[in-house]
C-alpha positions as CSV (number, residue, x, y, z in Angstrom):
1,M,-24.4,0.0,-11.5
2,K,-26.1,-2.5,-9.3
3,K,-23.0,-4.7,-9.3
4,A,-20.8,-1.7,-8.3
5,I,-23.1,-0.8,-5.4
6,V,-23.1,-4.4,-4.1
7,L,-19.3,-4.6,-4.4
8,F,-18.9,-1.3,-2.6
9,C,-21.2,-2.3,0.3
10,L,-19.4,-5.7,0.6
11,V,-16.0,-4.1,1.0
12,I,-17.2,-1.4,3.4
13,V,-19.0,-4.0,5.6
14,V,-15.8,-6.1,5.8
15,T,-13.8,-3.0,6.7
16,F,-16.1,-2.0,9.5
17,F,-16.2,-5.5,10.8
18,Y,-12.5,-5.8,11.1
19,N,-12.1,-2.3,12.4
20,A,-14.6,-3.2,15.2
21,C,-12.4,-6.1,16.2
22,Y,-10.0,-5.7,19.1
23,Y,-6.3,-5.7,18.2
24,K,-5.1,-9.1,17.0
25,Q,-3.5,-11.7,19.3
26,T,-0.6,-10.4,21.4
27,K,2.6,-11.1,19.7
28,L,4.7,-11.4,22.9
29,P,3.9,-13.1,26.1
30,K,2.3,-10.8,28.7
31,E,5.3,-11.0,31.1
32,V,7.5,-9.8,28.2
33,V,5.2,-7.1,27.2
34,K,5.0,-5.8,30.8
35,D,8.8,-5.4,30.8
36,T,9.1,-3.8,27.4
37,I,6.2,-1.3,27.3
38,I,7.7,2.1,26.8
39,S,6.7,5.6,25.8
40,T,5.8,5.7,22.1
41,Q,7.1,9.3,21.9
42,D,10.4,8.4,23.5
43,T,10.9,5.3,21.3
44,A,10.1,7.2,18.2
45,K,13.0,9.6,18.8
46,T,15.4,6.6,18.5
47,L,13.9,5.6,15.1
48,S,15.1,7.2,11.9
49,P,13.4,7.5,8.6
50,N,16.8,6.5,7.2
51,L,16.7,3.2,9.1
52,F,17.6,0.4,6.7
53,F,14.8,0.1,4.2
54,S,14.2,-3.6,4.7
55,D,13.4,-3.1,8.4
56,Y,10.0,-1.6,7.3
57,L,9.2,-4.2,4.6
58,P,6.0,-6.3,5.2
59,T,6.1,-10.1,5.1
60,S,5.9,-11.8,1.8
61,T,3.1,-14.4,1.3
62,Y,4.6,-15.6,-2.0
63,N,8.3,-15.5,-1.2
64,E,9.3,-13.6,-4.3
65,I,10.8,-10.2,-3.3
66,I,11.8,-7.9,-6.2
67,K,14.1,-5.0,-5.2
68,H,14.3,-2.1,-7.6
69,Q,16.3,1.0,-6.8
70,Y,13.3,3.1,-5.7
71,Y,10.8,0.5,-4.5
72,T,10.5,-3.1,-3.4
73,L,7.6,-5.5,-4.2
74,S,6.4,-8.9,-3.3
75,Y,5.1,-10.7,-6.4
76,S,2.2,-13.1,-6.7
77,E,2.7,-15.3,-9.7
78,K,-0.8,-16.8,-9.6
79,D,-2.3,-13.3,-9.6
80,E,0.4,-11.8,-12.0
81,Q,0.9,-8.7,-9.9
82,A,2.4,-7.6,-6.7
83,E,0.7,-8.3,-3.4
84,W,2.4,-5.2,-2.1
85,V,4.7,-2.4,-3.3
86,A,6.7,-0.5,-0.7
87,Y,8.6,2.7,-1.1
88,K,10.1,5.6,0.9
89,L,8.9,9.1,0.0
90,T,10.6,12.4,1.0
91,P,9.9,16.0,0.0
92,E,13.0,15.8,-2.3
93,F,11.3,13.2,-4.4
94,L,8.7,15.6,-5.7
95,K,10.5,16.9,-8.8
96,N,9.2,17.7,-12.3
97,I,10.6,14.7,-14.0
98,K,8.6,14.0,-17.2
99,R,6.3,11.0,-17.2
100,T,7.6,8.4,-19.6
101,N,4.6,6.0,-20.0
102,N,7.3,3.3,-20.7
103,F,5.1,0.4,-19.7
104,R,7.0,-2.9,-20.0
105,A,7.3,-6.4,-18.5
106,D,9.6,-6.8,-15.5
107,S,12.5,-9.1,-16.3
108,S,13.3,-9.3,-12.6
109,V,10.3,-11.5,-12.0
110,S,11.6,-15.1,-12.2
111,T,8.5,-16.5,-13.7
112,G,7.7,-13.5,-15.9
113,S,5.4,-10.6,-15.1
114,A,2.1,-9.6,-16.7
115,T,2.5,-7.9,-20.1
116,L,0.9,-5.0,-22.0
117,A,-1.1,-7.5,-24.0
118,D,-2.9,-8.7,-20.9
119,Y,-4.5,-5.3,-20.4
120,L,-5.2,-4.6,-24.1
121,K,-9.0,-4.0,-24.7
122,S,-9.7,-5.4,-21.2
123,G,-11.6,-2.3,-20.0
124,Y,-9.2,-1.9,-17.1
125,D,-6.4,0.7,-16.5
126,R,-2.8,-0.3,-15.7
127,G,-3.1,1.1,-12.2
128,H,0.2,2.1,-10.5
129,L,0.8,0.8,-7.0
130,A,3.8,3.0,-6.6
131,P,2.6,6.2,-8.4
132,A,4.7,7.6,-11.2
133,A,4.2,11.1,-9.7
134,S,5.8,9.8,-6.4
135,M,8.7,8.4,-8.4
136,S,9.7,11.7,-9.9
137,V,13.1,12.1,-8.2
138,N,15.0,11.2,-11.4
139,N,14.7,9.4,-14.7
140,I,15.6,6.0,-13.2
141,S,12.8,6.1,-10.6
142,M,10.3,7.4,-13.1
143,S,11.3,4.6,-15.5
144,E,11.1,1.9,-12.8
145,S,7.5,3.0,-11.9
146,F,6.3,1.6,-15.3
147,F,7.3,-2.0,-14.8
148,M,4.2,-4.2,-15.2
149,S,5.0,-5.7,-11.8
150,N,3.9,-2.3,-10.4
151,M,0.6,-2.4,-12.2
152,S,-2.8,-3.8,-11.2
153,P,-6.1,-3.9,-13.1
154,Q,-8.1,-0.9,-11.9
155,K,-11.4,0.4,-13.2
156,P,-10.8,3.7,-15.0
157,S,-13.3,5.5,-12.7
158,F,-11.3,4.3,-9.7
159,N,-7.8,4.7,-11.0
160,R,-8.5,8.3,-12.2
161,G,-10.8,9.1,-9.3
162,I,-10.5,8.3,-5.6
163,W,-7.3,6.3,-6.0
164,K,-5.6,9.3,-7.7
165,I,-7.0,11.6,-5.0
166,L,-5.4,9.5,-2.3
167,E,-2.1,9.4,-4.1
168,T,-2.1,13.1,-4.4
169,K,-2.9,13.5,-0.7
170,V,0.0,11.3,0.2
171,R,2.3,13.7,-1.7
172,D,0.8,16.6,0.1
173,W,1.5,14.9,3.5
174,V,5.1,14.4,2.7
175,K,5.6,18.1,2.2
176,T,5.1,18.6,5.9
177,S,6.9,15.5,7.0
178,D,10.5,14.3,7.2
179,S,9.5,11.2,5.2
180,L,6.8,8.7,4.6
181,F,7.0,4.9,4.2
182,V,4.2,3.7,2.0
183,V,2.9,0.2,1.2
184,S,0.2,-0.2,-1.5
185,G,-1.4,-3.3,-2.7
186,P,-4.5,-5.2,-3.9
187,I,-6.9,-7.4,-1.9
188,L,-6.5,-10.5,-3.9
189,N,-9.1,-12.7,-2.2
190,H,-12.4,-13.2,-4.1
191,P,-11.4,-11.3,-7.3
192,I,-13.8,-9.7,-9.7
193,D,-12.4,-11.5,-12.7
194,T,-9.1,-12.2,-14.6
195,I,-7.8,-10.6,-17.8
196,G,-5.4,-11.5,-20.5
197,I,-3.7,-14.7,-21.6
198,N,-1.8,-14.6,-18.2
199,K,-5.0,-14.4,-16.3
200,V,-4.2,-11.3,-14.3
201,T,-6.4,-11.1,-11.2
202,V,-8.8,-8.1,-11.1
203,P,-9.0,-7.2,-7.4
204,R,-12.2,-6.1,-5.6
205,A,-10.3,-3.6,-3.5
206,Y,-7.0,-1.9,-2.7
207,Y,-5.2,-0.8,0.4
208,K,-2.6,1.7,1.3
209,T,-0.7,1.8,4.6
210,I,1.5,4.8,5.6
211,L,4.1,5.5,8.2
212,R,4.8,9.1,8.8
213,F,8.1,10.3,10.3
214,N,8.2,13.9,11.5
215,K,10.3,15.7,14.1
216,G,11.2,12.6,16.1
217,T,7.7,11.1,16.1
218,I,6.2,8.3,14.1
219,T,2.5,7.8,13.2
220,G,0.5,5.6,10.9
221,I,-2.8,5.2,9.0
222,A,-4.3,2.9,6.4
223,F,-7.0,3.1,3.7
224,L,-9.2,0.4,2.1
225,M,-11.0,1.2,-1.1
226,P,-13.2,-0.8,-3.4
227,N,-12.2,-1.0,-7.0
228,A,-15.1,1.2,-8.1
229,K,-16.1,4.7,-8.7
230,S,-16.7,6.8,-5.5
231,V,-18.1,10.2,-4.7
232,E,-16.8,9.9,-1.1
233,T,-13.8,11.7,0.4
234,I,-10.7,9.7,1.4
235,D,-11.7,10.1,5.0
236,F,-14.6,7.6,4.4
237,F,-12.0,4.9,3.6
238,V,-9.7,5.2,6.6
239,A,-9.0,1.8,8.1
240,R,-6.7,0.4,10.8
241,I,-3.5,-1.2,9.7
242,D,-4.2,-4.3,11.7
243,S,-7.5,-4.7,9.8
244,I,-5.6,-4.8,6.5
245,E,-3.3,-7.4,8.1
246,M,-6.4,-9.6,8.9
247,L,-7.7,-9.3,5.3
248,T,-4.4,-10.0,3.6
249,G,-2.4,-12.2,6.0
250,I,0.5,-9.7,5.6
251,D,2.4,-8.5,8.7
252,F,3.3,-4.9,7.9
253,Y,5.5,-3.4,10.6
254,R,6.7,-6.3,12.7
255,N,10.2,-4.8,13.2
256,L,8.9,-1.7,15.0
257,P,9.2,-1.6,18.8
258,Y,6.1,-3.3,20.2
259,A,4.6,-0.2,21.9
260,I,4.8,1.8,18.7
261,Q,3.5,-1.0,16.5
262,T,0.5,-1.6,18.7
263,K,-0.5,2.1,18.8
264,I,0.1,2.7,15.1
265,E,-1.7,-0.4,13.8
266,A,-4.8,0.3,15.8
267,N,-5.1,3.9,14.8
268,K,-7.9,5.1,12.4
269,D,-8.0,8.8,13.5
270,L,-6.8,10.7,10.4
271,K,-7.1,14.1,12.0
272,N,-5.6,13.6,15.4
273,G,-3.7,10.3,15.1
274,F,-1.8,10.9,11.9
């Protein structure tokens, strides 16, 4: 219990520290920014949730991108899991496809993914990064969600608790949106432990960043949660996307127009900004 409390406090302090920081270094020279600043609302109208999927993908720290039909991931061999998993979600995805529980290694990973044996008797859940319930559009998407490359070691109280609550909330949001673009992943720095013969990293925390497309507008929000049981609501874990970028070294939405990217990545207002 004491260890969990210390872990929880550590992650929250880090989150608040980065959220308190001003937006990261300007990506364009000031003279260029001055000429390109435009209305976020107007620019959003020119964007489409059907824009080519890769335009929204984050950068890959490990340079191994795996593209499945219904989600894309960046794989970290040394951690034997994805550093991020990205997927598009629309209201049409929420169907009643039966969960398969077909957990299996991902042959698309060039060096081999983690295996079921790595998690056996470890005390950790095989936590989905792209949730099975969000991959329920058809049998292919459901099956793909059970690749081990989409799993990360999560404490049962976290996976079945606050993480599941957040996943459910994301599906609620898409019901009142045109579409969402979701990126989920672990914080791989300073892990708790490793498990299995492949030494799968056990992360201390997880993040989720979300772009919401609705009626010609685009908004964004992020969450950062310790890999631990929580009695808090998801509002407590709201974070800025740019703070997640600082923690991970990943650039999430670099291909968005500058004005939109700046506004979205600095937002942490769940009620009015998302």
